[in-house]
C-alpha positions as a Markdown table, in Angstrom:
| # | Residue | x | y | z |
|---|---|---|---|---|
| 1 | Unk | -38.3 | 20.0 | 20.6 |
| 2 | Unk | -36.2 | 18.3 | 17.9 |
| 3 | Unk | -37.9 | 15.8 | 15.6 |
| 4 | Unk | -36.4 | 12.5 | 14.3 |
| 5 | Unk | -38.0 | 10.5 | 11.5 |
| 6 | Unk | -37.2 | 6.8 | 11.5 |
| 7 | Unk | -37.5 | 4.9 | 8.2 |
| 8 | Unk | -36.7 | 1.2 | 8.9 |
| 9 | Unk | -37.1 | 0.2 | 5.2 |
| 10 | Unk | -36.6 | -3.5 | 4.3 |
| 11 | Unk | -34.8 | -6.6 | 5.3 |
| 12 | Unk | -32.7 | -6.2 | 8.4 |
| 13 | Unk | -33.5 | -2.4 | 8.4 |
| 14 | Unk | -36.3 | -2.9 | 10.9 |
| 15 | Unk | -34.2 | -5.0 | 13.2 |
| 16 | Unk | -31.2 | -2.6 | 13.4 |
| 17 | Unk | -33.5 | 0.5 | 13.6 |
| 18 | Unk | -35.2 | -1.2 | 16.6 |
| 19 | Unk | -31.9 | -1.6 | 18.3 |
| 20 | Unk | -30.9 | 2.0 | 17.7 |
| 21 | Unk | -34.3 | 3.2 | 18.9 |
| 22 | Unk | -33.8 | 1.3 | 22.1 |
| 23 | Unk | -30.5 | 3.2 | 22.7 |
| 24 | Unk | -32.2 | 6.4 | 21.8 |
| 25 | Unk | -34.9 | 5.7 | 24.5 |
| 26 | Unk | -32.2 | 5.2 | 27.1 |
| 27 | Unk | -30.7 | 8.6 | 26.2 |
| 28 | Unk | -34.2 | 10.2 | 26.5 |
| 29 | Unk | -34.9 | 8.5 | 29.8 |
| 30 | Unk | -31.5 | 9.0 | 31.5 |
| 31 | Unk | -29.9 | 12.1 | 30.0 |
| 32 | Unk | -32.6 | 14.6 | 29.3 |
| 33 | Unk | -32.6 | 14.3 | 25.5 |
| 34 | Unk | -35.7 | 16.0 | 24.2 |
| 35 | Unk | -36.8 | 14.6 | 20.9 |
| 36 | Unk | -40.0 | 13.7 | 19.2 |
| 37 | Unk | -39.9 | 10.4 | 17.1 |
| 38 | Unk | -42.0 | 9.7 | 14.0 |
| 39 | Unk | -42.0 | 6.6 | 11.9 |
| 40 | Unk | -42.5 | 6.2 | 8.1 |
| 41 | Unk | -42.0 | 3.9 | 5.1 |
| 42 | Unk | -39.4 | 3.8 | 2.4 |
| 43 | Unk | -38.2 | 1.2 | -0.2 |
| 44 | Unk | -40.0 | -2.1 | -0.6 |
| 45 | Unk | -42.1 | -1.5 | 2.5 |
| 46 | Unk | -43.4 | 1.7 | 0.9 |
| 47 | Unk | -44.0 | 0.0 | -2.4 |
| 48 | Unk | -46.2 | -2.6 | -0.7 |
| 49 | Unk | -48.2 | 0.0 | 1.3 |
| 50 | Unk | -48.2 | 3.0 | -1.0 |
| 51 | Unk | -47.3 | 1.8 | -4.5 |
| 52 | Unk | -44.2 | 3.9 | -4.6 |
| 53 | Unk | -40.7 | 3.6 | -3.1 |
| 54 | Unk | -41.0 | 7.0 | -1.4 |
| 55 | Unk | -44.4 | 8.6 | -0.9 |
| 56 | Unk | -45.1 | 12.3 | -0.9 |
| 57 | Unk | -46.2 | 11.9 | 2.8 |
| 58 | Unk | -42.8 | 10.4 | 3.7 |
| 59 | Unk | -40.9 | 13.1 | 1.9 |
| 60 | Unk | -42.9 | 15.8 | 3.6 |
| 61 | Unk | -42.2 | 14.1 | 7.0 |
| 62 | Unk | -38.5 | 14.2 | 6.2 |
| 63 | Unk | -38.6 | 17.9 | 5.4 |
| 64 | Unk | -40.3 | 18.5 | 8.7 |
| 65 | Unk | -37.7 | 16.5 | 10.7 |
| 66 | Unk | -34.4 | 17.7 | 12.0 |
| 67 | Unk | -32.9 | 14.4 | 11.1 |
| 68 | Unk | -33.8 | 11.1 | 9.4 |
| 69 | Unk | -32.6 | 7.7 | 10.7 |
| 70 | Unk | -32.8 | 5.1 | 7.9 |
| 71 | Unk | -32.3 | 1.3 | 8.1 |
| 72 | Unk | -31.9 | -0.2 | 4.6 |
| 73 | Unk | -33.8 | -0.7 | 1.4 |
| 74 | Unk | -34.2 | -3.5 | -1.2 |
| 75 | Unk | -34.8 | -7.2 | -1.6 |
| 76 | Unk | -35.1 | -9.9 | -4.2 |
| 77 | Unk | -38.9 | -9.7 | -4.4 |
| 78 | Unk | -38.6 | -6.3 | -6.1 |
| 79 | Unk | -35.6 | -7.1 | -8.4 |
| 80 | Unk | -37.8 | -7.4 | -11.5 |
| 81 | Unk | -39.3 | -3.9 | -11.2 |
| 82 | Unk | -38.2 | -1.2 | -13.6 |
| 83 | Unk | -35.2 | 0.8 | -12.1 |
| 84 | Unk | -37.4 | 3.9 | -11.4 |
| 85 | Unk | -39.8 | 1.8 | -9.4 |
| 86 | Unk | -37.4 | -0.3 | -7.3 |
| 87 | Unk | -36.8 | 0.3 | -3.6 |
| 88 | Unk | -33.4 | 1.9 | -4.1 |
| 89 | Unk | -35.2 | 4.7 | -6.1 |
| 90 | Unk | -36.8 | 5.8 | -2.8 |
| 91 | Unk | -33.4 | 6.3 | -1.2 |
| 92 | Unk | -32.2 | 8.3 | -4.2 |
| 93 | Unk | -35.4 | 10.4 | -4.1 |
| 94 | Unk | -34.9 | 11.1 | -0.4 |
| 95 | Unk | -31.3 | 12.2 | -0.9 |
| 96 | Unk | -32.3 | 14.4 | -3.8 |
| 97 | Unk | -35.4 | 15.8 | -2.2 |
| 98 | Unk | -33.4 | 16.9 | 0.9 |
| 99 | Unk | -30.5 | 18.1 | -1.3 |
| 100 | Unk | -28.1 | 15.9 | 0.6 |
| 101 | Unk | -24.9 | 16.4 | -1.3 |
| 102 | Unk | -22.2 | 15.3 | 1.3 |
| 103 | Unk | -22.0 | 11.8 | 2.6 |
| 104 | Unk | -19.6 | 11.2 | 5.5 |
| 105 | Unk | -18.4 | 7.6 | 6.0 |
| 106 | Unk | -15.9 | 7.2 | 8.8 |
| 107 | Unk | -13.9 | 4.0 | 8.9 |
| 108 | Unk | -12.5 | 3.3 | 12.3 |
| 109 | Unk | -10.9 | 0.1 | 13.5 |
| 110 | Unk | -11.8 | -0.7 | 17.1 |
| 111 | Unk | -8.8 | -2.4 | 18.7 |
| 112 | Unk | -10.9 | -5.4 | 19.7 |
| 113 | Unk | -11.9 | -6.1 | 16.1 |
| 114 | Unk | -8.5 | -6.1 | 14.5 |
| 115 | Unk | -8.7 | -9.9 | 14.2 |
| 116 | Unk | -11.9 | -9.5 | 12.2 |
| 117 | Unk | -10.3 | -7.6 | 9.4 |
| 118 | Unk | -9.0 | -9.3 | 6.3 |
| 119 | Unk | -5.7 | -7.4 | 6.6 |
| 120 | Unk | -2.8 | -8.1 | 8.9 |
| 121 | Unk | -3.0 | -6.2 | 12.3 |
| 122 | Unk | 0.0 | -4.0 | 11.5 |
| 123 | Unk | -1.7 | -2.6 | 8.4 |
| 124 | Unk | -4.9 | -1.4 | 10.2 |
| 125 | Unk | -4.1 | -0.9 | 13.9 |
| 126 | Unk | -5.1 | 2.7 | 14.7 |
| 127 | Unk | -6.8 | 3.2 | 11.4 |
| 128 | Unk | -9.2 | 6.2 | 11.4 |
| 129 | Unk | -10.1 | 7.6 | 8.1 |
| 130 | Unk | -13.1 | 9.6 | 6.7 |
| 131 | Unk | -14.5 | 9.2 | 3.2 |
| 132 | Unk | -16.4 | 12.3 | 1.9 |
| 133 | Unk | -18.6 | 11.1 | -0.9 |
| 134 | Unk | -20.5 | 13.5 | -3.2 |
| 135 | Unk | -24.1 | 12.3 | -3.1 |
| 136 | Unk | -26.4 | 14.4 | -5.2 |
| 137 | Unk | -24.8 | 14.3 | -8.7 |
| 138 | Unk | -22.7 | 12.1 | -11.0 |
| 139 | Unk | -23.7 | 9.0 | -12.9 |
| 140 | Unk | -26.5 | 8.0 | -10.5 |
| 141 | Unk | -28.5 | 11.1 | -11.4 |
| 142 | Unk | -27.1 | 12.2 | -14.8 |
| 143 | Unk | -29.3 | 12.5 | -17.9 |
| 144 | Unk | -29.7 | 11.1 | -20.5 |
| 145 | Unk | -29.9 | 7.5 | -19.4 |
| 146 | Unk | -31.8 | 4.5 | -20.6 |
| 147 | Unk | -31.9 | 1.3 | -22.5 |
| 148 | Unk | -32.8 | 1.3 | -26.2 |
| 149 | Unk | -33.3 | -1.3 | -28.9 |
| 150 | Unk | -31.2 | -0.6 | -32.0 |
| 151 | Unk | -32.3 | -1.0 | -35.6 |
| 152 | Unk | -30.6 | -4.4 | -35.8 |
| 153 | Unk | -32.5 | -5.6 | -32.7 |
| 154 | Unk | -29.6 | -5.3 | -30.4 |
| 155 | Unk | -29.8 | -3.3 | -27.2 |
| 156 | Unk | -27.7 | -0.4 | -26.0 |
| 157 | Unk | -27.7 | 0.9 | -22.4 |
| 158 | Unk | -26.3 | 4.3 | -21.5 |
| 159 | Unk | -25.7 | 6.5 | -18.4 |
| 160 | Unk | -24.4 | 10.0 | -18.1 |
| 161 | Unk | -21.8 | 11.1 | -15.5 |
| 162 | Unk | -22.3 | 14.9 | -15.2 |
| 163 | Unk | -21.0 | 17.4 | -12.6 |
| 164 | Unk | -21.2 | 21.2 | -12.8 |
| 165 | Unk | -18.3 | 23.3 | -11.4 |
| 166 | Unk | -20.6 | 24.6 | -8.7 |
| 167 | Unk | -21.5 | 21.0 | -7.6 |
| 168 | Unk | -17.8 | 20.2 | -7.3 |
| 169 | Unk | -17.0 | 23.4 | -5.5 |
| 170 | Unk | -19.5 | 22.7 | -2.7 |
| 171 | Unk | -18.3 | 19.2 | -2.0 |
| 172 | Unk | -14.7 | 20.3 | -2.2 |
| 173 | Unk | -15.2 | 23.0 | 0.4 |
| 174 | Unk | -17.0 | 20.4 | 2.6 |
| 175 | Unk | -14.1 | 18.0 | 2.3 |
| 176 | Unk | -11.4 | 20.6 | 2.9 |
| 177 | Unk | -13.3 | 21.8 | 6.0 |
| 178 | Unk | -13.5 | 18.2 | 7.3 |
| 179 | Unk | -9.8 | 17.8 | 6.7 |
| 180 | Unk | -9.1 | 21.0 | 8.7 |
| 181 | Unk | -11.0 | 19.5 | 11.6 |
| 182 | Unk | -8.8 | 16.5 | 11.5 |
| 183 | Unk | -5.1 | 16.2 | 10.5 |
| 184 | Unk | -5.1 | 18.6 | 7.6 |
| 185 | Unk | -4.6 | 16.0 | 4.9 |
| 186 | Unk | -7.0 | 15.5 | 2.0 |
| 187 | Unk | -6.8 | 13.0 | -0.9 |
| 188 | Unk | -9.0 | 13.7 | -3.9 |
| 189 | Unk | -10.0 | 10.7 | -6.1 |
| 190 | Unk | -10.6 | 10.9 | -9.8 |
| 191 | Unk | -9.8 | 9.3 | -13.2 |
| 192 | Unk | -8.6 | 12.5 | -14.8 |
| 193 | Unk | -6.4 | 10.7 | -17.3 |
| 194 | Unk | -9.4 | 9.4 | -19.2 |
| 195 | Unk | -12.6 | 11.1 | -18.0 |
| 196 | Unk | -13.3 | 14.8 | -18.7 |
| 197 | Unk | -15.8 | 15.0 | -15.8 |
| 198 | Unk | -13.1 | 14.0 | -13.3 |
| 199 | Unk | -10.5 | 16.2 | -15.0 |
| 200 | Unk | -12.8 | 19.1 | -14.0 |
| 201 | Unk | -13.1 | 17.6 | -10.6 |
| 202 | Unk | -9.3 | 17.7 | -10.1 |
| 203 | Unk | -9.0 | 21.2 | -11.5 |
| 204 | Unk | -11.7 | 22.5 | -9.1 |
| 205 | Unk | -10.2 | 20.8 | -6.0 |
| 206 | Unk | -6.8 | 22.1 | -6.9 |
| 207 | Unk | -8.1 | 25.7 | -7.2 |
| 208 | Unk | -10.3 | 25.6 | -4.1 |
| 209 | Unk | -7.4 | 24.2 | -2.1 |
| 210 | Unk | -4.9 | 26.9 | -3.3 |
| 211 | Unk | -7.3 | 29.8 | -2.9 |
| 212 | Unk | -9.3 | 28.9 | 0.2 |
| 213 | Unk | -7.5 | 26.1 | 2.1 |
| 214 | Unk | -3.7 | 26.7 | 1.7 |
| 215 | Unk | -3.2 | 25.1 | 5.1 |
| 216 | Unk | -4.5 | 21.7 | 3.9 |
| 217 | Unk | -2.2 | 19.2 | 2.3 |
| 218 | Unk | -4.0 | 18.1 | -0.9 |
| 219 | Unk | -3.0 | 15.1 | -2.9 |
| 220 | Unk | -4.7 | 13.3 | -5.9 |
| 221 | Unk | -5.0 | 9.6 | -6.8 |
| 222 | Unk | -6.6 | 7.8 | -9.7 |
| 223 | Unk | -9.4 | 5.7 | -8.4 |
| 224 | Unk | -7.8 | 2.4 | -9.4 |
| 225 | Unk | -4.6 | 3.3 | -7.6 |
| 226 | Unk | -6.6 | 4.5 | -4.6 |
| 227 | Unk | -8.4 | 1.1 | -4.4 |
| 228 | Unk | -5.0 | -0.6 | -4.3 |
| 229 | Unk | -3.6 | 1.8 | -1.8 |
| 230 | Unk | -6.5 | 1.3 | 0.6 |
| 231 | Unk | -5.5 | -2.4 | 1.0 |
| 232 | Unk | -1.8 | -2.0 | 0.8 |
| 233 | Unk | -1.3 | 1.1 | 3.0 |
| 234 | Unk | -4.6 | 2.3 | 4.4 |
| 235 | Unk | -3.1 | 4.4 | 7.2 |
| 236 | Unk | -1.6 | 6.9 | 4.7 |
| 237 | Unk | -5.1 | 8.3 | 4.3 |
| 238 | Unk | -7.0 | 10.7 | 6.6 |
| 239 | Unk | -9.8 | 12.3 | 4.5 |
| 240 | Unk | -10.7 | 11.0 | 1.1 |
| 241 | Unk | -13.0 | 12.9 | -1.2 |
| 242 | Unk | -14.7 | 11.1 | -4.1 |
| 243 | Unk | -17.6 | 11.5 | -6.5 |
| 244 | Unk | -20.8 | 9.6 | -6.1 |
| 245 | Unk | -19.7 | 6.4 | -7.9 |
| 246 | Unk | -16.1 | 6.2 | -6.8 |
| 247 | Unk | -17.1 | 7.1 | -3.2 |
| 248 | Unk | -19.8 | 4.4 | -3.1 |
| 249 | Unk | -17.2 | 1.7 | -4.1 |
| 250 | Unk | -14.3 | 2.9 | -2.0 |
| 251 | Unk | -16.4 | 3.3 | 1.2 |
| 252 | Unk | -17.5 | -0.3 | 0.9 |
| 253 | Unk | -13.9 | -1.4 | 0.5 |
| 254 | Unk | -12.9 | 0.7 | 3.5 |
| 255 | Unk | -15.6 | -1.2 | 5.5 |
| 256 | Unk | -13.8 | -4.4 | 4.9 |
| 257 | Unk | -10.8 | -2.9 | 6.6 |
| 258 | Unk | -12.8 | -2.4 | 9.8 |
| 259 | Unk | -13.9 | -6.1 | 9.8 |
| 260 | Unk | -17.5 | -5.7 | 8.6 |
| 261 | Unk | -20.0 | -3.5 | 6.9 |
| 262 | Unk | -22.0 | -3.9 | 10.1 |
| 263 | Unk | -19.5 | -1.5 | 11.8 |
| 264 | Unk | -19.7 | 1.4 | 9.3 |
| 265 | Unk | -22.1 | 4.4 | 9.9 |
| 266 | Unk | -22.7 | 7.3 | 7.6 |
| 267 | Unk | -24.1 | 10.8 | 7.6 |
| 268 | Unk | -25.6 | 12.6 | 4.6 |
| 269 | Unk | -25.6 | 16.3 | 5.0 |
| 270 | Unk | -26.4 | 19.5 | 3.2 |
| 271 | Unk | -25.9 | 23.2 | 4.1 |
| 272 | Unk | -28.1 | 23.1 | 7.2 |
| 273 | Unk | -31.6 | 21.5 | 7.0 |
| 274 | Unk | -32.6 | 17.9 | 7.6 |
| 275 | Unk | -29.8 | 15.3 | 7.4 |
| 276 | Unk | -29.9 | 11.5 | 6.8 |
| 277 | Unk | -28.1 | 8.9 | 8.9 |
| 278 | Unk | -27.9 | 5.3 | 7.9 |
| 279 | Unk | -25.5 | 2.3 | 8.1 |
| 280 | Unk | -23.4 | 1.6 | 5.1 |
| 281 | Unk | -24.7 | -2.0 | 4.8 |
| 282 | Unk | -27.6 | -3.2 | 2.8 |
| 283 | Unk | -30.8 | -4.9 | 3.7 |
| 284 | Unk | -29.2 | -8.4 | 3.8 |
| 285 | Unk | -32.4 | -10.3 | 3.0 |
| 286 | Unk | -30.7 | -13.6 | 3.6 |
| 287 | Unk | -30.5 | -13.0 | 7.3 |
| 288 | Unk | -33.6 | -10.8 | 7.8 |
| 289 | Unk | -35.8 | -12.0 | 10.6 |
| 290 | Unk | -33.1 | -14.2 | 12.1 |
| 291 | Unk | -32.0 | -11.7 | 14.7 |
| 292 | Unk | -28.4 | -12.1 | 13.6 |
| 293 | Unk | -27.7 | -8.7 | 12.1 |
| 294 | Unk | -25.1 | -6.4 | 13.5 |
| 295 | Unk | -26.9 | -3.2 | 14.9 |
| 296 | Unk | -23.6 | -1.3 | 15.7 |
| 297 | Unk | -23.4 | 0.6 | 12.4 |
| 298 | Unk | -27.0 | 1.8 | 12.9 |
| 299 | Unk | -26.3 | 2.7 | 16.5 |
| 300 | Unk | -23.1 | 4.6 | 15.5 |
| 301 | Unk | -25.2 | 6.4 | 12.9 |
| 302 | Unk | -27.4 | 7.5 | 15.7 |
| 303 | Unk | -24.3 | 8.9 | 17.3 |
| 304 | Unk | -23.5 | 10.9 | 14.2 |
| 305 | Unk | -27.1 | 12.2 | 14.3 |
| 306 | Unk | -26.6 | 13.4 | 17.8 |
| 307 | Unk | -23.3 | 15.0 | 16.9 |
| 308 | Unk | -24.2 | 16.8 | 13.7 |
| 309 | Unk | -28.0 | 17.4 | 13.9 |
| 310 | Unk | -28.8 | 17.7 | 17.5 |
| 311 | Unk | -25.5 | 19.3 | 18.8 |
| 312 | Unk | -25.2 | 16.7 | 21.5 |
| 313 | Unk | -21.6 | 15.6 | 21.1 |
| 314 | Unk | -21.7 | 14.5 | 24.8 |
| 315 | Unk | -24.3 | 11.9 | 24.0 |
| 316 | Unk | -22.5 | 10.9 | 20.7 |
| 317 | Unk | -19.4 | 10.3 | 22.8 |
| 318 | Unk | -21.4 | 8.3 | 25.2 |
| 319 | Unk | -22.6 | 6.0 | 22.4 |
| 320 | Unk | -19.0 | 5.6 | 21.1 |
| 321 | Unk | -17.8 | 4.7 | 24.5 |
| 322 | Unk | -20.6 | 2.2 | 25.0 |
| 323 | Unk | -19.9 | 0.5 | 21.7 |
| 324 | Unk | -16.2 | 0.3 | 22.6 |
| 325 | Unk | -16.9 | -1.1 | 26.1 |
| 326 | Unk | -19.3 | -3.7 | 24.7 |
| 327 | Unk | -16.7 | -4.9 | 22.2 |
| 328 | Unk | -14.0 | -4.9 | 24.9 |
| 329 | Unk | -16.0 | -7.4 | 26.9 |
| 330 | Unk | -15.9 | -9.8 | 23.9 |
| 331 | Unk | -19.5 | -9.4 | 22.9 |
| 332 | Unk | -19.9 | -10.1 | 19.1 |
| 333 | Unk | -22.5 | -10.5 | 16.5 |
| 334 | Unk | -21.9 | -13.2 | 13.9 |
| 335 | Unk | -20.3 | -11.0 | 11.3 |
| 336 | Unk | -17.5 | -9.8 | 13.6 |
| 337 | Unk | -17.0 | -13.0 | 15.7 |
| 338 | Unk | -13.8 | -15.1 | 15.1 |
| 339 | Unk | -13.1 | -18.7 | 15.9 |
| 340 | Unk | -13.9 | -19.6 | 19.5 |
| 341 | Unk | -16.3 | -16.7 | 20.1 |
| 342 | Unk | -20.0 | -17.3 | 20.6 |
| 343 | Unk | -22.0 | -14.6 | 18.8 |
| 344 | Unk | -25.1 | -12.8 | 20.2 |
| 345 | Unk | -28.1 | -11.7 | 18.3 |
| 346 | Unk | -29.0 | -8.2 | 17.0 |
| 347 | Unk | -31.4 | -7.5 | 19.9 |
| 348 | Unk | -28.9 | -8.6 | 22.6 |
| 349 | Unk | -26.1 | -6.6 | 21.1 |
| 350 | Unk | -28.2 | -3.5 | 21.1 |
| 351 | Unk | -29.3 | -4.1 | 24.7 |
| 352 | Unk | -25.6 | -4.4 | 25.8 |
| 353 | Unk | -24.9 | -1.0 | 24.2 |
| 354 | Unk | -28.1 | 0.5 | 25.7 |
| 355 | Unk | -27.2 | -0.5 | 29.2 |
| 356 | Unk | -23.7 | 1.1 | 28.8 |
| 357 | Unk | -25.3 | 4.3 | 27.6 |
| 358 | Unk | -27.2 | 4.8 | 30.8 |
């Protein structure tokens, strides 16, 4: 019996997780999926209940699980807390605690949503790219970091971007393997003209490619050029590999190509134990409780969970087909609706997908 831990988190996290769980229930009832579901707290919800953004109990539950499904964390009511006590710290602790070093963020444009993208249809029709983001190192975790008051009373803030050669090697191998399963093209992102840490990044990717993946076509782009290329010619890319910071930024930019962050799922993986699945969007506190969130990124994240952690590609494909069929019938939430379309709520959208998963 496989075990799934659901951590709804904050804001719209509970709403989109509820929608995904309804889809999961249909798969259990109709298709013989055998899983045990447990619920826990993270982020602001955990701060309110436990006094910390991630409790030891929640982390132990994550270690026991085969996969973790997470909604979103954060909200303005916790913005004044110190950085190490804010809801987002719980997510970083979870990623670090499970040693989740590879974040997969597929960006696929459904034909029915071409009109929701900010780019012209000819630029994005057929777009299907994958961003592989290093998740456990870089500037988000590097030490030293802090905020200090200088002798003259002024303040100085500092962060450290640090990667070891071994850390780069493991994400490089992961990205090359992902490219081998697709079209055999990998673009590595860096800023090697000014940053030593990304110079090492480029050197390691080049070496790993030559020694272990000679069949993969490797290219390199500076991150500023990559950002420009993503909006001027996005279909040139298949797999993009980037460090923690650059990958965070570029994957959100890629989401805009698909029409909405509400359409972008993600999977955070390691070398074999528990994995984390979550939508790329945030907690959206401005619409929390209004039943207007888009649950599709969360539902598609459930599909990734079935594919990578439960070895049920058949059910993952069923979810993908159900989402496509729902969109083909013109059913839209507010974020992906265009002029003349009447949006449905989060609950109704999830129910449409659930019925098509039966």
